DRENNUGU-183536 format. One line per field, with one value per atom (N, C-alpha, C, O): atom name; residue in one letter; x negated, z, y negated. Coordinates in steps of 0.02 Angstrom, whole numbers, plus 32768, in hexadecimal, padded with zeros to 4 digits. Layout:
BEGIN
name	CA/...
resn	A/...
east	X/...
up	Z/...
north	Y/...
This chain:
BEGIN
name	N/CA/C/O/N/CA/C/O/N/CA/C/O/N/CA/C/O/N/CA/C/O/N/CA/C/O/N/CA/C/O/N/CA/C/O/N/CA/C/O/N/CA/C/O/N/CA/C/O/N/CA/C/O/N/CA/C/O/N/CA/C/O/N/CA/C/O/N/CA/C/O/N/CA/C/O/N/CA/C/O/N/CA/C/O/N/CA/C/O/N/CA/C/O/N/CA/C/O/N/CA/C/O/N/CA/C/O/N/CA/C/O/N/CA/C/O/N/CA/C/O/N/CA/C/O/N/CA/C/O/N/CA/C/O/N/CA/C/O/N/CA/C/O/N/CA/C/O/N/CA/C/O/N/CA/C/O/N/CA/C/O/N/CA/C/O/N/CA/C/O/N/CA/C/O/N/CA/C/O/N/CA/C/O/N/CA/C/O/N/CA/C/O/N/CA/C/O/N/CA/C/O/N/CA/C/O/N/CA/C/O/N/CA/C/O/N/CA/C/O/N/CA/C/O/N/CA/C/O/N/CA/C/O/N/CA/C/O/N/CA/C/O/N/CA/C/O/N/CA/C/O/N/CA/C/O/N/CA/C/O/N/CA/C/O/N/CA/C/O/N/CA/C/O/N/CA/C/O/N/CA/C/O/N/CA/C/O/N/CA/C/O/N/CA/C/O/N/CA/C/O/N/CA/C/O/N/CA/C/O/N/CA/C/O/N/CA/C/O/N/CA/C/O/N/CA/C/O/N/CA/C/O/N/CA/C/O/N/CA/C/O/N/CA/C/O/N/CA/C/O/N/CA/C/O/N/CA/C/O/N/CA/C/O/N/CA/C/O/N/CA/C/O/N/CA/C/O/N/CA/C/O/N/CA/C/O/N/CA/C/O/N/CA/C/O/N/CA/C/O/N/CA/C/O/N/CA/C/O/N/CA/C/O/N/CA/C/O/N/CA/C/O/N/CA/C/O/N/CA/C/O/N/CA/C/O/N/CA/C/O/N/CA/C/O/N/CA/C/O/N/CA/C/O/N/CA/C/O/N/CA/C/O/N/CA/C/O/N/CA/C/O/N/CA/C/O/N/CA/C/O/N/CA/C/O/N/CA/C/O/N/CA/C/O/N/CA/C/O/N/CA/C/O/N/CA/C/O/N/CA/C/O/N/CA/C/O/N/CA/C/O/N/CA/C/O/N/CA/C/O/N/CA/C/O/N/CA/C/O/N/CA/C/O/N/CA/C/O/N/CA/C/O/N/CA/C/O/N/CA/C/O/N/CA/C/O/N/CA/C/O/N/CA/C/O/N/CA/C/O/N/CA/C/O/N/CA/C/O/N/CA/C/O/N/CA/C/O/N/CA/C/O/N/CA/C/O/N/CA/C/O/N/CA/C/O/N/CA/C/O/N/CA/C/O/N/CA/C/O/N/CA/C/O/N/CA/C/O/N/CA/C/O/N/CA/C/O/N/CA/C/O/N/CA/C/O/N/CA/C/O/N/CA/C/O/N/CA/C/O/N/CA/C/O/N/CA/C/O/N/CA/C/O/N/CA/C/O
resn	M/M/M/M/P/P/P/P/S/S/S/S/L/L/L/L/A/A/A/A/S/S/S/S/A/A/A/A/E/E/E/E/Y/Y/Y/Y/A/A/A/A/A/A/A/A/T/T/T/T/L/L/L/L/E/E/E/E/S/S/S/S/I/I/I/I/K/K/K/K/R/R/R/R/L/L/L/L/V/V/V/V/Q/Q/Q/Q/E/E/E/E/A/A/A/A/R/R/R/R/Y/Y/Y/Y/V/V/V/V/A/A/A/A/Q/Q/Q/Q/R/R/R/R/R/R/R/R/V/V/V/V/N/N/N/N/T/T/T/T/E/E/E/E/L/L/L/L/L/L/L/L/R/R/R/R/L/L/L/L/Y/Y/Y/Y/W/W/W/W/Q/Q/Q/Q/I/I/I/I/G/G/G/G/A/A/A/A/T/T/T/T/I/I/I/I/I/I/I/I/E/E/E/E/R/R/R/R/Q/Q/Q/Q/K/K/K/K/S/S/S/S/A/A/A/A/P/P/P/P/W/W/W/W/G/G/G/G/S/S/S/S/K/K/K/K/V/V/V/V/L/L/L/L/A/A/A/A/Q/Q/Q/Q/L/L/L/L/S/S/S/S/A/A/A/A/D/D/D/D/L/L/L/L/R/R/R/R/S/S/S/S/E/E/E/E/F/F/F/F/P/P/P/P/E/E/E/E/T/T/T/T/R/R/R/R/G/G/G/G/F/F/F/F/S/S/S/S/A/A/A/A/A/A/A/A/N/N/N/N/L/L/L/L/K/K/K/K/Y/Y/Y/Y/M/M/M/M/R/R/R/R/R/R/R/R/F/F/F/F/A/A/A/A/Q/Q/Q/Q/A/A/A/A/W/W/W/W/P/P/P/P/D/D/D/D/L/L/L/L/D/D/D/D/A/A/A/A/I/I/I/I/G/G/G/G/Q/Q/Q/Q/R/R/R/R/P/P/P/P/V/V/V/V/G/G/G/G/Q/Q/Q/Q/L/L/L/L/P/P/P/P/W/W/W/W/G/G/G/G/H/H/H/H/V/V/V/V/V/V/V/V/E/E/E/E/L/L/L/L/L/L/L/L/D/D/D/D/K/K/K/K/L/L/L/L/N/N/N/N/D/D/D/D/F/F/F/F/E/E/E/E/L/L/L/L/R/R/R/R/E/E/E/E/W/W/W/W/Y/Y/Y/Y/S/S/S/S/A/A/A/A/K/K/K/K/D/D/D/D/I/I/I/I/T/T/T/T/Y/Y/Y/Y/G/G/G/G/W/W/W/W/S/S/S/S/R/R/R/R/S/S/S/S/V/V/V/V/L/L/L/L/T/T/T/T/H/H/H/H/Q/Q/Q/Q/I/I/I/I/K/K/K/K/T/T/T/T/R/R/R/R/L/L/L/L/H/H/H/H/L/L/L/L/R/R/R/R/E/E/E/E
east	856B/855C/8583/85C0/855E/8577/85B4/85B4/85EA/8620/85F1/85C4/8603/85E0/8600/85E7/863A/8661/864F/8668/862A/8615/85EA/85C0/85F2/85D6/8587/855D/857D/852A/8512/84DD/852B/8513/8504/84CF/8539/852B/84F4/84D2/84EC/84B4/8472/8443/846E/8435/8418/83DE/8457/8443/8430/840D/8450/8438/83EC/83C4/83E2/83A0/836A/833A/8377/8342/8341/8310/8377/8375/8351/8328/8351/8323/82D2/82A4/82CD/828D/8267/822C/8295/8282/8278/8245/82A4/8293/825A/8230/8250/8219/81D2/81A3/81CA/8196/8187/814E/81BE/81B7/8194/8167/81C1/81A6/8158/8132/8146/80FB/80DB/80AB/80E9/80BC/80B5/8080/80F3/80F4/80C2/80A3/80BE/808A/8041/8015/8039/7FEE/7FD9/7FA0/800C/7FEC/7FE5/7FB4/8017/800E/7FC5/7FA5/7FB0/7F76/7F40/7F0C/7F3F/7F0D/7F08/7ED0/7F39/7F3D/7F15/7EE4/7F3A/7F11/7EC6/7EA3/7EAF/7E65/7E49/7E12/7E68/7E46/7E3B/7E05/7E78/7E77/7E42/7E1C/7E3E/7E0B/7DC2/7D9B/7DB5/7D77/7D6A/7D2F/7D98/7D8C/7D7E/7D50/7D9F/7D92/7D57/7D39/7D37/7CF7/7CC2/7C94/7CCD/7C9D/7C92/7C58/7CC5/7CC6/7CA0/7C77/7CAA/7C89/7C41/7C1B/7C26/7BE3/7BC1/7B88/7BDD/7BC3/7BBF/7B8E/7BF9/7BEA/7BB9/7BA9/7B9F/7B64/7B28/7B00/7B17/7AE3/7ADD/7AA7/7B1C/7B1B/7B6A/7BA2/7B58/7BA2/7BD9/7BD1/7C03/7C3C/7C74/7C8F/7C82/7CB0/7D00/7D07/7D33/7D76/7D70/7D92/7D38/7D35/7D1E/7D28/7CFE/7CEA/7D22/7D2D/7D40/7D76/7DAE/7DCE/7DB9/7DE3/7DCA/7DF0/7D90/7D79/7D7A/7D83/7D6E/7D6A/7DBA/7DCA/7DEB/7E28/7E39/7E61/7E2A/7E39/7E18/7E35/7DD6/7DBB/7DDA/7DDB/7DEF/7E18/7E5C/7E74/7E83/7EC1/7EBB/7EE8/7E86/7E7E/7E64/7E6F/7E46/7E29/7E63/7E5D/7E8E/7EC7/7F0D/7F33/7F1C/7F55/7F92/7FBF/7F97/7FDA/7FD9/800D/7FA5/7F9E/7FAD/7F90/7FDD/7FDE/7FBC/7FAE/7FB2/7F91/7F44/7F22/7F32/7EFC/7EE6/7EB7/7F0E/7F1D/7EE4/7EC7/7ECD/7E97/7EB4/7E8E/7EE9/7F07/7F05/7EF1/7F12/7F1B/7ECA/7EBB/7EA2/7E58/7E43/7E1A/7E5D/7E46/7E73/7E5A/7EAA/7ECC/7EA2/7E98/7E8B/7E62/7E2B/7E1E/7E03/7DCF/7DD5/7DAE/7E17/7E2E/7E37/7E28/7E59/7E64/7E2D/7E31/7DFA/7DBA/7D9C/7D7E/7DA3/7D8A/7DB0/7D92/7DF2/7E24/7E0F/7DFA/7E11/7E0E/7DC2/7DC2/7D88/7D4A/7D3C/7D08/7D5E/7D53/7D87/7DC1/7D6C/7D93/7DAB/7DDE/7D90/7D99/7DD6/7E01/7DD4/7E02/7E44/7E75/7E48/7E8D/7EBD/7EF6/7EAF/7EDE/7EF2/7F24/7ECA/7EF6/7F09/7F14/7F0F/7F38/7F75/7F84/7FA0/7FE9/7FE5/800A/7FAF/7FA9/7FA9/7FCA/7F85/7F72/7FB8/7FB6/7FEA/802B/8056/808B/8048/8069/8068/8033/809B/8099/8069/805A/8053/801D/803D/8021/807B/809F/80A3/80A1/80A8/80B0/8070/806C/803A/7FF6/7FDF/7FB6/7FF2/7FEE/800D/7FF0/8048/8075/8046/8032/8032/8009/7FC4/7FAF/7FAF/7F68/7F81/7F63/7FB9/7FD2/7FEB/7FDA/8011/802B/800C/801A/7FE9/7FBA/7F65/7F4D/7F45/7F09/7EE4/7EA8/7F0C/7EF5/7EF1/7F27/7EC5/7EC3/7EF0/7F0B/7EF8/7F26/7F73/7F9A/7F85/7FC0/7FD5/800E/7F9F/7FA3/7FBC/7FF1/7F9A/7F92/7FE4/8001/7FF2/8032/8067/8092/8067/80A7/80A4/80D8/8062/8059/8081/80A2/8074/8093/80DC/80FD/80FE/813F/8160/819A/813B/8152/815E/818F/812D/8131/8167/818F/816A/8198/81D9/8205/81E8/8237/8243/8278/8214/8214/822E/8265/820D/8223/821E/81F1/8246/8230/820B/8202/81F5/81B9/81DA/81B8/821D/823B/8251/8252/8262/8266/821C/8215/81EE/81AF/8196/8177/81A6/8194/81C2/81AA/81FF/822B/8212/8210/8201/81EB/81AA/819D/8186/8140/814F/812D/8183/819A/81BC/81B3/81E3/8202/81D9/81F5/81A2/8174/8192/81A3/8196/81BE/8196/81AF/814D/8116/8128/8125/8138/813E/8186/818B/81B5/81F1/8201/8233/81CB/81D5/81A9/81AA
up	78A3/78EE/7923/7922/7951/7988/79AC/79B1/79C5/79EE/7A32/7A45/7A4F/7A94/7AC2/7AF8/7AAE/7AEB/7AD7/7AFA/7AA7/7AA2/7AD4/7AF2/7ADD/7B11/7B04/7B2F/7AC8/7AAD/7ABB/7ADA/7AAD/7AB0/7AFC/7B10/7B25/7B71/7B90/7BBC/7B74/7B8D/7B7C/7BA2/7B34/7B1E/7B42/7B50/7B4D/7B79/7BBD/7BD8/7BDD/7C21/7C27/7C53/7BF4/7BED/7BE8/7C0F/7BB8/7BAF/7BF0/7C01/7C0D/7C52/7C79/7C95/7C8C/7CB2/7C9C/7CC4/7C5E/7C47/7C5A/7C6C/7C50/7C5D/7CA9/7CBD/7CDA/7D2A/7D39/7D5B/7D1F/7D2E/7D17/7D3F/7CE3/7CC9/7CFB/7D0A/7D0F/7D34/7D83/7DA1/7D96/7DD0/7DD0/7DF9/7D9E/7D97/7D8F/7DB5/7D63/7D58/7DAB/7DC5/7DC8/7E0B/7E40/7E6B/7E37/7E5B/7E4B/7E77/7E17/7DF4/7E0D/7E24/7E07/7E19/7E69/7E83/7E90/7ECF/7EEA/7F18/7EC4/7ED8/7EC1/7EE1/7E8C/7E77/7EAB/7EB9/7EC3/7EF4/7F32/7F47/7F4F/7F84/7F84/7FB0/7F45/7F3C/7F3A/7F54/7F1D/7F13/7F5C/7F6D/7F87/7FCC/7FF0/8018/7FE4/800F/7FFF/802B/7FBA/7FA4/7FBD/7FCC/7FC3/7FE6/802B/8045/804A/8091/809A/80CD/8073/8073/806C/8094/803E/8031/8069/807C/8086/80C3/80F7/8118/80FE/8138/812F/815E/80E5/80E1/80E4/80FC/80CF/80D9/811D/8133/814B/819C/81BB/81F5/819C/81B7/81AF/81DE/8177/816E/8189/819A/818C/81A1/81C7/81AD/8207/8224/820D/8218/81F6/81D2/820A/8226/8214/824C/8219/81DE/8245/8227/81E9/81B5/81FC/81D2/8183/8153/817F/8148/8127/80EC/8144/8135/811A/80E6/813B/8129/80E3/80B5/80E3/80A9/8068/8031/8073/8040/8022/7FE7/8060/8043/8026/7FF9/802D/8001/7FBC/7F87/7FC0/7F81/7F56/7F18/7F73/7F3B/7F2E/7EF7/7F59/7F46/7F0B/7EE1/7F0D/7EE3/7E98/7E64/7E9A/7E5E/7E47/7E0E/7E68/7E60/7E73/7E97/7E54/7E78/7E6C/7E96/7E33/7E30/7E58/7E5B/7E76/7E9F/7EEB/7F0B/7F05/7F4A/7F73/7F5C/7FAB/7FD5/7FEF/8014/7FDD/7FF4/802F/8029/8067/80A3/80C6/80BA/80F6/8127/814A/8150/8165/818C/8158/816E/811A/80F2/80E0/80D3/80E1/80DB/8117/8110/8153/8185/818F/81A5/817E/816C/813A/8144/8103/80DA/80F3/80E5/8123/8142/816E/8171/8196/81BF/819C/81B5/8156/8130/8121/8128/810A/8100/813B/8135/8173/81AE/81C1/81CF/81C2/81D0/819F/81BA/8163/8133/8106/80CB/812A/8104/80C7/80A8/80B6/806C/803B/803B/800C/7FD7/7FA4/7F83/7FA0/7F61/7F8E/7F6E/7FD0/7FF5/7FFC/800C/7FEF/800B/7FCF/7FE1/7F91/7F55/7F66/7F4D/7F8E/7F9C/7FE2/7FFA/8009/8049/8037/8002/8070/806B/8065/8042/808F/8096/804B/803A/8022/7FDD/7FB5/7F7B/7FCA/7FB0/7FC4/7FA5/7FFE/801E/8004/7FE8/8005/7FFB/802B/805D/801F/8049/8084/80BA/8080/80C6/80F6/8132/80E0/8106/8121/8158/8101/8114/8149/8173/814D/8176/81B8/81ED/81B5/81F7/8213/824D/81E5/820D/823A/8270/8217/8231/8271/82A7/826B/82AC/82E1/831A/82DA/8304/831C/8355/82FB/830E/830B/82E3/833D/8346/8334/832A/8332/8323/82E5/82C8/82CA/8280/8270/8239/829E/8293/828A/825F/82C3/82C2/8282/8271/826A/8229/81FA/81DD/81ED/81C8/81BA/8187/81FC/8209/81EF/81C7/8204/81F3/81AE/818F/818B/8146/8118/80E5/8137/8111/811B/80E8/8153/8167/8135/811F/812C/810C/80BD/809B/80AA/806C/805D/8030/8089/807E/808C/8071/80B0/80B4/8096/80A1/8071/804F/8084/807A/80BB/80E8/80D2/80AC/80E8/80D6/8114/8140/810F/8135/8186/81B8/8189/81C9/81D7/8214/81B8/81D8/81F7/8232/81CC/81E4/8229/8253/8233/826B/82A6/82DC/8295/82CA/82E2/831D/82AF/82C4/82E9/8312/82DF/8300/834E/837C/8356/8398/83BF/83FB/839B/83C8/83C6/83DD/83AF/83B3/839A/83C0/8360/833E/8347/8356/833E/8346/838C/838C/83BF/83F5/83F2/840E/83D9/83D8/83A2/83A3/8372/8345/8361/8340
north	810F/8100/811B/811F/812C/8160/813A/80FD/8161/8142/8130/8155/80F6/80EE/811A/8128/8131/8160/81A6/81D3/81B5/8202/821F/81FD/825A/827F/8287/8293/827E/8295/8245/8240/8216/81D3/81C8/81AF/81DE/81D2/81F1/81D8/8234/825E/8243/8247/8220/820D/81C6/81B7/819D/816D/816C/8142/81AB/81C1/81D8/81C7/8202/8218/81DB/81D7/81B1/817B/8149/8129/8149/811E/813B/8116/8181/81A9/81A3/8199/81AB/8199/8150/8148/8125/80DA/80D8/80BC/80F5/80FC/8119/80FB/815A/817A/8157/815C/813A/811B/80D4/80C4/80B1/8085/8094/8077/80D3/80E5/80F0/80D6/811A/8130/80EE/80E7/80B5/807B/805C/804D/8057/8033/805A/803B/80A5/80CD/80BE/80BB/80B5/80A4/805E/8053/802C/7FEF/7FEF/7FD4/800E/8010/802D/8013/8069/8088/8060/8067/8034/8010/7FD0/7FBB/7FB6/7F86/7F95/7F77/7FD4/7FF3/7FF0/7FD7/8011/8019/7FD5/7FCD/7F9F/7F5E/7F40/7F28/7F44/7F30/7F5A/7F3F/7F95/7FBE/7FA1/7F91/7F9B/7F84/7F3B/7F2E/7F0D/7ECD/7ED9/7EB9/7F02/7F0A/7F2A/7F18/7F5C/7F81/7F40/7F39/7F1A/7EDE/7EB9/7EAD/7EA4/7E79/7E9C/7E7D/7ED2/7EFD/7F00/7EF7/7F0E/7F13/7ECC/7ECA/7E93/7E50/7E42/7E24/7E59/7E45/7E6D/7E60/7EA0/7ECE/7EA6/7EA9/7E7C/7E58/7E13/7DFC/7DEE/7DB8/7DA6/7DA6/7D9A/7D94/7D64/7D28/7D73/7D4B/7D45/7D75/7D05/7CFA/7CF3/7D04/7CD6/7CC7/7C91/7C91/7C5F/7C2B/7C3D/7C17/7C7A/7C8B/7CAD/7CA2/7CD2/7CFF/7CCB/7CD8/7C96/7C5A/7C38/7C29/7C30/7C1B/7C42/7C28/7C83/7CB1/7CBC/7CC0/7CBF/7CB5/7C7E/7C89/7C41/7C01/7C0A/7BFC/7C25/7C23/7C5D/7C59/7C8C/7CC4/7CAE/7CBD/7C8A/7C6F/7C3A/7C33/7C1B/7BE1/7C00/7BE2/7C35/7C4F/7C86/7C9C/7C97/7CC8/7CAF/7CCF/7C6B/7C50/7C7C/7C7B/7CA4/7CC7/7D04/7D25/7D17/7D54/7D46/7D19/7D70/7D6A/7DA2/7DDA/7D90/7DCF/7DB4/7DD7/7D80/7D68/7D34/7D0C/7D3A/7D18/7D29/7D5E/7CFD/7D25/7D50/7D80/7D5A/7D97/7DCA/7E00/7DC8/7E01/7E18/7E53/7DEA/7E02/7E28/7E55/7E19/7E3B/7E8D/7EC0/7E85/7EC8/7EF4/7F30/7ED1/7EFF/7F22/7F5D/7EF2/7F05/7F43/7F73/7F35/7F6D/7FB3/7FEA/7FA7/7FD9/8012/804F/7FEB/8004/8026/805C/800A/802C/8068/809C/8065/8094/80CF/8103/80CC/80FB/80F6/80E7/8105/80F1/8117/810C/813B/8167/814F/8164/811A/8106/8144/813C/8172/81A1/81D3/81F3/81D5/81F9/81DE/8200/8197/8177/8191/81A0/8199/81AE/81FB/8215/8219/8263/826B/82A3/822C/8223/820C/81F0/821C/81F3/81A8/8186/8191/8144/812A/80F8/814B/8130/8133/8120/8145/813C/8114/810E/80ED/80C4/8082/8073/8051/8006/7FE8/8008/7FB4/7F89/7F7C/7F86/7F65/7F61/7F8F/7F80/7FC8/8004/8012/802D/8002/8013/7FDB/7FEE/7F9F/7F67/7F7B/7F6F/7F9B/7FB4/7FEA/7FE5/8025/8054/8036/804B/8006/7FE4/7FBD/7FC3/7F97/7F79/7FA5/7F93/7FDD/7FFC/8039/804E/8052/809A/807E/8055/809E/809E/80E3/80E8/8111/8151/816F/8173/8182/8197/81D2/81D6/8201/8242/8229/823F/81F1/81E6/81AB/819A/8199/816B/8197/818A/81CF/8201/822B/823D/822D/8255/8225/8239/81E5/81BC/81AD/81A3/81A8/819D/81DA/81D0/8218/824C/824A/8257/823D/8248/8203/8204/81D6/8199/81AD/819E/81D0/81EA/820F/8201/824B/827A/8268/828A/823A/821D/81DC/81BE/81C6/8174/8143/812B/8131/810A/80BF/80AD/8098/8045/8040/806B/7FFE/7FE9/7FDF/7FEC/7FC8/7FC8/8008/8012/8034/807A/8094/80A5/8093/80AC/8085/80A5/803F/801B/8045/8055/8052/8070/80B2/80C3/80D3/811E/811A/8145/80EE/80E2/80CC/80E3/809E/8086/80B7/80C1/80D5/8106/814E/8180/8151/8187/81C6/81F4/81C7/8200/823D/8273/8232/8264/8290/82CE/826F/8294/82B8/82EF/82A2/82C6/82FF/8323/8300/8333/837A/83AE
């Protein structure tokens, strides 16, 4: 049995820990990508249905209640979040391109901040790219938008 203090064992442990961390990171990214795809598809579905029949907030509230009832263990189906999903699909109308854009790598909360704070597509793209590059938290992203980083750089 190897000595726990041996340099070889310590190196092996560090190597395995790195593998676990990298696999967790990759898994987290894949889950995030699929969640964004789901939210976009829900938003696009709402947009399509609203074209053929005017859906007011009561329909979104009912849809929210029904989804939460059907999937009680899943968060994210509030009426407000359904509206964000619709805005997400409107802001980035090409689902296939989302994965190739910086926004496709951001957590949902960051996407919501972009939708709330910026109306311009190019600015959303710019801040998305900066967020990915620097690994900002949501509060840092919000601060950078409020202080108009794009004008200072």
